[in-house]
N, C-alpha and C positions, 0 to 999 in steps of 0.2 A: 303278435298274437297268433297269426297263422300264416303259413307260406303258400297255401293253396288259394289262388285268387277266386276260384269258384265258391269257396266257403268263407271268403272274407266278409267281415262285418263292416259294412259301409253305412255311415250315418250322415244325415243332412241336418244341419242346424240352420233353419231359415229365419230371416228377419230383415227389417229395413235398416237397422243399425245406423240411425240418423240422430246423433252419432253413436258410435260404439262406446259402451260404458264399461266400468270396472265389473259390473254385474255380468255383462255379456262375456267379458274376458274370463271370468270365473267359470261360467258354464262351458266355454270353449276348452279351457284347461282341463276341467274335470271330465267333460264329454269325450275328449280325445283319448282318455285312458280306457274308455268303454268299447271303442271300435278300432278296427285296423286302419281305417281312413275316415276322416271327418271332413265333410264338405260344408263350408260356410256359404249358404245360399243367400246372396244379397239381392233382395227383390224390390220391386217398386210397389208403392201403395200411395197413390195420389191423395187419398182421403186423410193421410197423416201430414199433409203440407210439409214436405221435406225441405230441410235447410240446405242439404247437399244433393248434388246430382248422383245418379246411380254410379257413374264412373268414379266420382270423388269418394263415395262411400266404399266402393270396392277397394280403392287405393288405401283408404284409411284403415279398413279392416285388415287388408293385406300387410300393411306396415305394423299394425298392432300384433298380428299373429307372428310375423317375423321376429318382432321384439321378444315374444314369449319363447321363441326357440323350439317350438313344437314341430317335429318332423312330419307327422301324419295328417296335417291339416292343409287344405287348399281352399281358396276363395273363388267362387264362381257366381257370376251374376245371372239372374233369370227374371223373366217376365211371363210367367205361365202358371197354370194350376200346379200347386205344390206336388201333388202325387205324380203328375206327368214328369215334372223335373226330377223327382226322386227316382222314378223308374229309369229315366234316361241316364242317371248317374249310377245305376245298378245298386241303389241303396236298399237296405232292408230295415233301416231304423230312421225315424224322424225324432230328433232330439229337441225338447222344449224346456225352457227354464220357467219356473214358477216362483213368484214373489209372494203372492197373497191369495186368499180365498177367491177374490174376484178374478184373478188370473185363472184359477183352477176351473171355475165355471165355464169361462170362455174356451179354454184349452180342452176341457173334457168334451164339449160339444164339437169342437173342431176335430179332435181325435176320432170321435164317432163317425163324423162325416167322411174323414179320410179313410177309415177302415171300410166304409161302404164302397168307396172308390177303388181301394186296393187292399184287400185283406192280407196280402203277403207282407205288407210293410207295417211294422209295429211303431207305435209312438211311445217314447220313453221320456218321463218327466224328471227333471232334476230340480230340487229346491235350491233357490239362491242362498248363498252364504248369509247368515243372519245379519251381518254387518252391511250387506249390500242389498238387502231386500227392498228398501224404499226407493232405490235408484230406478228411474225411468227416463228414457231419452227425452220424452216430451217435457218432463220437469226440468231436466238439465238445461234444455234450450230456454225454457221460461226463466229460470234463475239467471242464466247468462244475459238474456235480453234485458233484465232489470238490474244488471250490474252486480249480481251476486257472484261469489266465488264458487266455481264448480270443480276445484282441484280435488275435492274428496270423492268425486263421482266418476272422473275420467282421467286418463293418462295425461301427462304434461303436453304431449304433442297434440292430442285431441283437444285439450283445453285451448291451445294456441290456434288450432283450426277453427274452433267455434268462435273465439273472440275475433279472429281475422274476418270471418264471414259476417259477423254482426257489424263490425266496423265498415266492411265493404258495402254493406247495405245502409250504412248511416244510422244504425239502430243502437249503437253502443251506449249503455247507460254509464253511470259513474263506477268504473271498475277499479 
């Protein structure tokens, strides 16, 4: 896009990615086309009751990104205010995926707060592909916990990771 690092468009796509879904992968793939460098910020959010540790999620996201073969994407973990993290990465764009109206209401409020914290960083929303809109990590985990097939929602390797974690915890239903 540009050879001048000072004018490079650097985007941050933050999330817990617990686990990374096909919807996340779609936003990563499309978002990487909009910026010179896309940083996938894997963050902690204890209120979401994560299935995987931050290191496991970073490794999972890194593996999925590598499988996509996208050169301008890197995975970085963080446990800080998003705008501080974005500034540290020299980002000028926050990338967010939207699935439904409920997402928009929350993301709109968050974008407004982020703009107050740093007006130099823009938030860009990408609509999820129609076929991927219902996918949410929370629902993927719930389906798996009750023995449902999650193959339509995550890659085969992520499916294996989720099933292994549930089995490790002794929670695997009839799969």
